C-alpha positions as MATLAB code, in Angstrom:
seq = 'MTVALAVCVAALALLPLGYIAVYTVDVGWSGVRELVFRPRVAELLWNTARLVLGTVLCCGVLGVGAAWLVERSSVPARRVWHVLLVAPLAVPAFVNSYAWISLLPGLDTYAGALLVVTLSYFPFVYLPVAAAFRGLDPALEETARGLGLSSWAVFFRVHLPQLRVAFLGGSLLVALHLMAEFGALQMLRYPTFTTAIYDQYRATFNGPGATMLAGVLVLLCLALLLAELRLRGRRGYARSGRGAARPGRPVALRALTVPALAGLGALVGLALLVPLASLGWWMARGASTALDWNSLAATTGTTLALAGTAAVATTAMALPTGWLAVRARGRLSTLLERSTYLGSAVPGIVVALALVTISIRATPWLYQTVPVLLAAYAILFLPRAIVTVRAAVEQSTPLYDDVAASLGSSAPDRLRRVTLPLLAPGIGAGAALVFLAVVTELTATLLLAPTGTTTLATAFWSASSALEYGAAAPYAVVMVLLSAPATVLLSRDPRRGLTP';
ca = [
       8.550   -8.518   31.872;
       5.612   -8.584   29.437;
       3.350   -6.867   31.979;
       5.935   -4.145   32.601;
       6.243   -3.452   28.880;
       2.455   -3.318   28.487;
       2.211   -0.883   31.421;
       4.800    1.382   29.774;
       2.849    1.304   26.499;
      -0.408    2.171   28.294;
       1.323    5.018   30.142;
       2.539    6.457   26.839;
      -0.947    6.178   25.341;
      -2.503    8.008   28.304;
       0.161   10.728   28.377;
      -1.946   13.366   26.552;
      -4.922   12.788   28.860;
      -2.664   13.021   31.896;
      -1.138   16.236   30.578;
      -4.541   17.856   30.093;
      -5.684   16.773   33.586;
      -2.546   18.038   35.345;
      -2.573   21.335   33.461;
      -6.240   21.874   34.330;
      -5.519   21.342   38.023;
      -2.601   23.803   37.847;
      -4.720   26.472   36.177;
      -7.422   26.149   38.829;
     -11.147   26.712   38.631;
     -10.881   30.478   38.187;
      -8.504   30.072   35.261;
     -10.667   27.367   33.684;
     -13.764   29.544   34.038;
     -11.999   32.496   32.433;
     -10.610   30.491   29.506;
     -13.510   28.125   28.818;
     -16.713   30.020   29.642;
     -16.425   32.718   26.986;
     -18.246   33.500   23.732;
     -15.458   32.191   21.486;
     -15.645   28.712   23.023;
     -19.441   28.712   22.686;
     -19.060   29.619   19.001;
     -16.562   26.808   18.444;
     -18.820   24.376   20.310;
     -21.754   25.311   18.094;
     -19.689   25.017   14.901;
     -18.268   21.649   15.916;
     -21.549   20.205   17.208;
     -23.638   21.113   14.178;
     -20.984   19.882   11.761;
     -20.626   16.578   13.642;
     -24.395   16.096   13.842;
     -24.959   16.989   10.186;
     -22.095   14.796    8.985;
     -23.202   11.792   11.046;
     -26.739   12.094    9.702;
     -25.611   12.489    6.079;
     -23.054    9.688    6.342;
     -25.687    7.491    7.976;
     -28.176    8.018    5.165;
     -25.576    7.552    2.420;
     -23.780    4.651    4.113;
     -26.884    2.661    4.998;
     -28.572    3.375    1.670;
     -25.541    2.418   -0.394;
     -24.962   -0.713    1.716;
     -28.561   -1.827    1.229;
     -28.342   -1.337   -2.546;
     -25.059   -3.249   -2.798;
     -25.880   -6.070   -0.369;
     -29.647   -6.533   -0.502;
     -30.900   -5.272   -3.863;
     -30.653   -6.453   -7.457;
     -28.617   -3.442   -8.604;
     -26.205   -4.548  -11.380;
     -22.411   -4.878  -10.861;
     -22.573   -4.988   -7.072;
     -18.952   -6.109   -6.694;
     -17.788   -3.109   -8.701;
     -19.930   -0.701   -6.708;
     -18.554   -2.109   -3.459;
     -14.966   -1.345   -4.485;
     -15.896    2.116   -5.759;
     -17.730    2.982   -2.526;
     -14.699    2.026   -0.429;
     -12.224    3.780   -2.750;
     -12.786    7.329   -1.316;
     -10.862    6.201    1.781;
      -7.708    6.331   -0.363;
      -8.129   10.111   -0.665;
      -7.277   11.878    2.637;
      -9.898   14.371    3.773;
      -7.541   17.342    3.454;
      -6.721   16.295   -0.132;
     -10.435   16.022   -0.877;
     -10.920   19.504    0.573;
      -8.075   20.835   -1.578;
      -9.635   19.275   -4.674;
     -13.013   20.911   -4.062;
     -11.841   24.321   -2.861;
      -9.409   24.654   -5.771;
     -12.302   24.131   -8.171;
     -14.975   26.050   -6.205;
     -13.345   28.775   -4.070;
     -16.743   29.795   -2.691;
     -17.155   26.475   -0.893;
     -15.856   27.886    2.429;
     -19.265   27.726    4.164;
     -21.002   25.316    6.517;
     -22.686   23.633    3.552;
     -19.341   23.299    1.774;
     -17.671   21.808    4.851;
     -20.601   19.415    5.321;
     -20.356   18.312    1.686;
     -16.601   17.680    1.733;
     -16.386   15.834    5.056;
     -19.464   13.738    4.259;
     -17.936   12.613    0.958;
     -14.687   11.813    2.792;
     -16.174    9.888    5.725;
     -19.308    8.057    4.554;
     -17.304    4.833    3.840;
     -16.759    4.536    7.621;
     -20.501    3.877    7.919;
     -20.844    1.977    4.647;
     -18.215   -0.667    5.476;
     -19.562   -1.960    8.827;
     -23.190   -1.690    7.702;
     -22.448   -3.621    4.494;
     -20.738   -6.320    6.574;
     -23.764   -6.432    8.899;
     -26.155   -6.776    5.945;
     -23.998   -9.625    4.658;
     -24.260  -11.454    7.970;
     -28.028  -11.095    8.486;
     -30.038  -14.275    8.796;
     -32.270  -14.358    5.668;
     -34.877  -16.323    7.628;
     -35.811  -13.146    9.545;
     -36.617  -11.280    6.354;
     -38.422  -14.246    4.832;
     -40.575  -14.627    7.944;
     -41.407  -10.914    7.931;
     -42.417  -11.047    4.263;
     -44.476  -14.144    4.944;
     -46.401  -12.137    7.538;
     -47.285   -9.578    4.864;
     -44.760   -6.833    5.579;
     -43.724   -4.623    2.645;
     -40.115   -4.022    1.621;
     -40.060   -0.710    3.499;
     -41.536   -2.314    6.608;
     -38.959   -5.117    6.449;
     -36.173   -2.540    6.201;
     -37.325   -0.449    9.167;
     -38.597   -3.248   11.428;
     -36.150   -6.068   10.633;
     -32.986   -4.676    9.041;
     -32.416   -1.447   10.987;
     -32.555   -2.999   14.489;
     -29.979   -5.593   13.365;
     -27.721   -2.814   12.021;
     -27.671   -0.918   15.303;
     -24.165   -1.870   16.441;
     -22.604   -1.463   12.992;
     -24.288    1.900   12.427;
     -23.312    3.270   15.839;
     -19.733    2.064   15.416;
     -19.414    3.662   12.003;
     -21.028    6.892   13.229;
     -18.594    7.005   16.160;
     -15.670    6.714   13.747;
     -17.086    9.548   11.646;
     -17.582   11.797   14.685;
     -14.126   11.119   16.168;
     -12.388   11.620   12.832;
     -14.277   14.847   12.267;
     -13.467   16.293   15.689;
      -9.800   15.475   15.062;
      -9.836   16.832   11.499;
      -7.659   19.864   10.936;
      -6.416   20.109    7.363;
      -9.744   19.835    5.551;
     -11.550   22.311    7.814;
      -8.676   24.786    7.921;
      -8.580   24.803    4.127;
     -12.331   25.373    4.035;
     -11.966   28.174    6.624;
     -14.506   26.516    8.893;
     -13.497   27.145   12.541;
     -13.737   24.217   14.968;
     -11.883   23.321   18.170;
      -9.062   21.691   16.227;
      -8.405   24.668   13.966;
      -8.716   27.065   16.920;
      -6.195   25.055   18.972;
      -3.718   25.213   16.089;
      -4.222   28.962   15.682;
      -3.821   29.520   19.436;
      -0.665   27.442   19.487;
       0.859   29.363   16.586;
      -0.121   32.712   18.108;
       0.941   32.138   21.735;
       3.205   29.050   21.429;
       1.184   26.649   23.539;
      -0.489   29.173   25.810;
      -3.151   28.234   28.344;
      -5.900   29.088   25.855;
      -4.844   26.294   23.497;
      -4.578   23.796   26.348;
      -8.036   24.591   27.717;
      -9.549   24.277   24.240;
      -7.808   20.911   24.000;
      -9.375   19.914   27.312;
     -12.865   20.753   26.030;
     -12.186   18.759   22.857;
     -11.035   15.736   24.879;
     -14.206   15.914   26.990;
     -16.295   15.948   23.805;
     -14.474   12.858   22.527;
     -14.974   11.022   25.814;
     -18.658   11.990   25.810;
     -19.014   10.516   22.333;
     -17.401    7.249   23.448;
     -19.738    6.978   26.440;
     -22.783    7.870   24.353;
     -21.958    5.179   21.796;
     -21.597    2.561   24.543;
     -24.923    3.547   26.089;
     -26.799    3.626   22.775;
     -25.367    0.270   21.777;
     -26.803   -1.359   24.891;
     -26.372   -4.974   25.922;
     -28.807   -6.547   23.496;
     -27.472   -9.541   21.582;
     -27.744   -9.842   17.812;
     -26.214  -13.256   17.173;
     -28.172  -16.288   15.967;
     -29.062  -18.872   18.559;
     -28.011  -21.579   16.119;
     -25.644  -21.755   13.189;
     -28.371  -22.420   10.666;
     -27.709  -22.713    6.960;
     -24.989  -20.563    5.438;
     -26.844  -18.962    2.567;
     -27.282  -15.435    1.226;
     -30.550  -13.588    1.300;
     -32.569  -13.197   -1.859;
     -31.902   -9.758   -3.433;
     -34.844   -7.388   -3.597;
     -35.848   -6.768   -7.224;
     -35.623   -3.053   -8.006;
     -37.394   -3.261  -11.369;
     -38.283    0.330  -12.380;
     -36.072    1.732   -9.626;
     -32.905    0.198  -11.105;
     -32.031    3.279  -13.167;
     -32.553    5.757  -10.269;
     -30.500    3.473   -7.997;
     -27.646    3.364  -10.510;
     -27.865    7.127  -10.935;
     -27.671    7.639   -7.164;
     -24.668    5.350   -6.742;
     -23.005    6.942   -9.750;
     -23.541   10.454   -8.371;
     -22.138    9.450   -4.969;
     -19.034    7.813   -6.466;
     -18.587   10.697   -8.895;
     -18.670   13.341   -6.161;
     -16.584   11.362   -3.636;
     -13.984    9.898   -5.998;
     -14.047   11.210   -9.552;
     -14.142   14.921   -8.638;
     -11.016   14.814   -6.415;
      -9.155   12.561   -8.873;
     -10.114   14.794  -11.788;
      -9.024   17.857   -9.817;
      -5.685   16.235   -9.028;
      -5.242   15.344  -12.689;
      -6.062   18.894  -13.751;
      -3.601   20.471  -11.316;
      -0.960   17.863  -12.153;
      -1.231   18.904  -15.793;
      -1.025   22.568  -14.795;
       1.919   21.847  -12.505;
       3.752   19.944  -15.223;
       3.810   23.115  -17.295;
       5.641   24.931  -14.464;
       8.968   24.162  -12.819;
       8.096   21.051  -10.785;
      10.994   20.000   -8.579;
      11.032   16.234   -9.024;
      14.132   15.906   -6.837;
      12.262   17.569   -3.970;
       9.287   15.267   -4.523;
      11.543   12.200   -4.474;
      13.349   13.369   -1.323;
      10.061   14.142    0.450;
       8.656   10.754   -0.533;
      11.787    9.077    0.810;
      11.515   10.929    4.120;
       7.845    9.993    4.422;
       8.523    6.331    3.687;
      11.393    6.263    6.191;
       9.273    7.815    8.960;
       6.294    5.585    8.143;
       8.448    2.456    8.062;
      10.151    3.272   11.371;
       6.833    4.153   13.004;
       5.260    0.933   11.722;
       8.054   -1.209   13.185;
       8.154    0.655   16.510;
       4.368    0.783   16.983;
       3.883   -2.882   16.113;
       6.661   -3.864   18.510;
       4.913   -1.842   21.230;
       1.615   -3.581   20.421;
       3.041   -7.081   20.940;
       3.045   -7.225   24.781;
      -0.445   -5.702   25.046;
      -1.924   -7.976   22.369;
      -0.246  -11.010   23.913;
      -1.534  -10.286   27.444;
      -5.055   -9.584   26.197;
      -5.306  -13.208   24.984;
      -2.884  -15.302   27.024;
      -3.411  -13.607   30.396;
      -7.045  -12.551   30.349;
      -8.103  -10.517   33.340;
      -8.924   -7.051   34.573;
      -5.345   -5.807   34.319;
      -4.825   -6.956   30.741;
      -8.228   -5.562   29.727;
      -7.431   -2.231   31.394;
      -4.066   -2.008   29.642;
      -5.593   -2.804   26.251;
      -8.483   -0.326   26.619;
      -6.043    2.380   27.738;
      -4.389    2.316   24.331;
      -7.779    2.722   22.638;
      -8.647    5.671   24.887;
      -5.346    7.363   24.135;
      -5.838    7.027   20.396;
      -9.293    8.634   20.636;
      -7.574   11.903   21.532;
      -7.236   14.157   18.456;
      -3.790   14.388   16.912;
      -3.433   18.078   17.671;
      -3.966   17.410   21.409;
      -1.373   14.625   21.323;
       1.096   16.960   19.616;
       0.357   19.778   22.042;
       0.965   17.497   25.035;
       4.233   16.133   23.645;
       5.477   19.628   22.752;
       4.890   20.877   26.302;
       6.284   17.805   28.029;
       9.387   17.681   25.836;
      10.100   21.393   26.380;
       9.652   21.228   30.158;
      11.038   17.787   30.996;
      13.401   16.849   28.156;
      14.235   19.968   26.130;
      16.918   18.086   24.197;
      14.146   15.938   22.677;
      12.018   18.864   21.451;
      11.394   18.675   17.691;
      13.228   15.373   17.276;
      12.240   12.192   15.489;
      11.667   10.155   18.717;
       8.962   12.605   19.872;
       7.295   12.443   16.454;
       7.405    8.631   16.540;
       5.865    8.693   20.028;
       2.960   10.744   18.647;
       2.457    8.253   15.824;
       2.489    5.390   18.335;
      -0.149    7.047   20.562;
      -2.404    7.777   17.593;
      -2.123    4.455   15.777;
      -1.434    1.806   18.452;
      -4.942    0.257   18.249;
      -4.462   -0.500   14.534;
      -1.518   -2.706   15.444;
      -2.974   -4.147   18.655;
      -6.186   -5.315   16.982;
      -4.328   -7.311   14.318;
      -1.723   -8.670   16.754;
      -4.455   -9.779   19.144;
      -6.315  -11.527   16.329;
      -3.115  -13.368   15.389;
      -2.525  -14.443   19.002;
      -6.137  -15.660   19.223;
      -5.545  -17.917   16.219;
      -2.175  -19.313   17.362;
      -2.391  -22.178   19.828;
      -0.029  -22.107   22.854;
       0.599  -25.826   22.352;
       3.635  -25.243   20.112;
       5.268  -22.975   22.672;
       4.643  -25.521   25.430;
       6.163  -28.313   23.338;
       9.248  -26.214   22.596;
       9.617  -25.417   26.309;
       9.351  -29.109   27.195;
      12.190  -29.806   24.767;
      14.451  -27.377   26.621;
      14.132  -24.341   24.356;
      14.831  -21.045   26.132;
      12.321  -18.176   26.171;
      14.251  -16.006   23.660;
      14.698  -19.019   21.390;
      10.968  -19.857   21.559;
      10.149  -16.259   20.760;
      12.392  -16.299   17.685;
      11.606  -19.770   16.358;
       7.987  -20.374   17.419;
       6.044  -17.310   18.545;
       7.068  -14.658   16.020;
       6.627  -16.920   12.947;
       3.091  -17.787   14.123;
       2.245  -14.115   14.666;
       3.891  -12.890   11.464;
       0.652  -12.375    9.456;
      -0.940  -10.277   12.204;
       2.259   -8.326   12.803;
       2.571   -7.608    9.092;
      -1.047   -6.466    8.788;
      -0.722   -4.169   11.795;
       2.515   -2.694   10.496;
       0.908   -2.057    7.096;
      -2.056   -0.247    8.667;
       0.231    1.964   10.769;
       2.487    2.622    7.770;
      -0.386    3.844    5.612;
      -1.816    5.979    8.437;
       1.525    7.725    8.999;
       1.929    8.453    5.281;
      -1.152   10.729    5.343;
      -0.850   12.102    8.912;
      -0.780   15.914    8.936;
      -1.618   17.594   12.249;
       0.916   16.016   14.614;
       3.589   16.126   11.926;
       3.088   19.877   11.414;
       3.725   20.565   15.107;
       6.356   17.944   15.915;
       8.461   17.366   12.792;
      12.129   18.338   13.260;
      13.209   21.544   11.570;
      13.931   20.869    7.914;
      12.006   17.577    7.889;
       9.260   17.579    5.263;
       6.765   14.803    4.600;
       4.317   14.433    1.733;
       1.494   15.749    3.918;
       3.384   18.809    5.202;
       4.797   19.625    1.746;
       1.312   19.396    0.290;
      -0.014   21.584    3.091;
       2.642   24.266    2.567;
       1.975   24.468   -1.166;
      -1.825   24.375   -0.924;
      -1.871   26.959    1.897;
       0.037   29.297   -0.406;
      -2.605   28.600   -3.110;
       0.041   26.875   -5.242;
      -2.369   24.136   -6.278;
      -0.245   22.900   -9.174;
       2.782   22.465   -6.902;
       0.673   20.687   -4.251;
      -0.904   18.171   -6.634;
       2.105   15.796   -7.045;
       2.381   15.317   -3.281;
      -1.342   14.562   -3.080;
      -1.117   12.068   -5.931;
       1.725   10.184   -4.234;
      -0.253   10.032   -0.968;
      -3.280    8.645   -2.797;
      -1.139    6.028   -4.545;
       0.416    4.961   -1.243;
      -3.029    4.774    0.399;
      -4.553    2.692   -2.400;
      -3.318   -0.712   -1.056;
      -5.322   -0.211    2.139;
      -8.440    0.406    0.070;
      -7.843   -2.792   -1.880;
      -7.519   -4.763    1.364;
     -10.697   -3.222    2.786;
     -12.699   -4.043   -0.344;
     -11.616   -7.695   -0.420;
     -14.242   -8.951    2.008;
     -15.687  -12.436    1.675;
     -18.599  -12.073   -0.704;
     -19.229  -15.628   -1.782;
     -22.958  -15.208   -1.796;
     -22.973  -12.068   -3.896;
     -23.654  -12.290   -7.575;
     -22.505   -9.575   -9.957;
];
């Protein structure tokens, strides 16, 4: 029974990839050549590639530099800086774009897009690199210094090789998020595959052009996943022994303390204070106009209801996969678990496009209904629930279940009285992560939401697209407030060895 449920979950996760593959076969090589090998696709490929490359490089420099200052230097108030550097994750990228473009309308260039997405995504590199710095064995650095290496030499020859996995993982997250990003880039009028797919869909209602662009985008995502695996390699980075649990000695900045503080302050100011100040400004402007608080309350209620339902449904779907991955280790369970990760790597607009087509052709009565929208949320956010559920299963011993079975307890009774209470923390964490992701989801919701259903993200998008920045601000503020708890959780890492 558990295996059958996990197979169904994996099949749902792979549905968009299957749709793209089947459609490509139906179109045939001549159709693919006509739709893909044309100047417009080359232009989109160039725009997407240079933005991804530039953003990864900028996020890498900012993320690694900020992590080194917070974790390995003597910069003052390191705990405070850590929280402030994670805080930009509470501001969705399309809200950040709205904040900047409403203040600087001339920002709709490559440089403007690079600035906005870098400020939105650099915490994805900062977080894993900071954790890697925190876990480094200080003996390596001490040995290198004892051999006469300078601080710069220690950083490049000792620290950077140890940060390889964390840096590549964070860079992969940045690249995948950027290739799936729609709202921020559409607002900045920077054309990429995602914005072009949306425009094609709106113009031809899911014509072959949109589907072929989606196929190219999926291939780019898969290429990124393979490249990250190859660059990561098989080299191990763990200590051979446990050693002494102690922090490394912070590097004294001395005369560089003021420039370091200025750099961190500028980064936090641009990534956090500018969008918050812009929201405050437009909130004040909107308060002077006729703001419909009843509409805001109703939209918030709809968003919370959808997010809550999606969190429950997605976490329930994650249970059989997470359980099998631990209690029935093997090729099948590994394949089923990795399938959900592969499905979630597909951009939201491709997931929505696949579900629109399938629902129209196979189940027209389900088109633009809540179940289809919930299925999209599940495909996109299943790994967030599976990771936490699997961690909970890893930490819960099967002994209690075996004892209950020996005492005559039935399987449903053991599930209710033993298993679920043990897994409750992991289930709750996974549900919270899915809930917060759904609150700020835009692309799939725009294409799949039932007629008349408005969420905070779609209401914000409608107002900001019409240049009604004052009317859009309240919806953005509510999204930021609902996203803030996730930021608090992310910033509460164990930092016992860190002094303020």
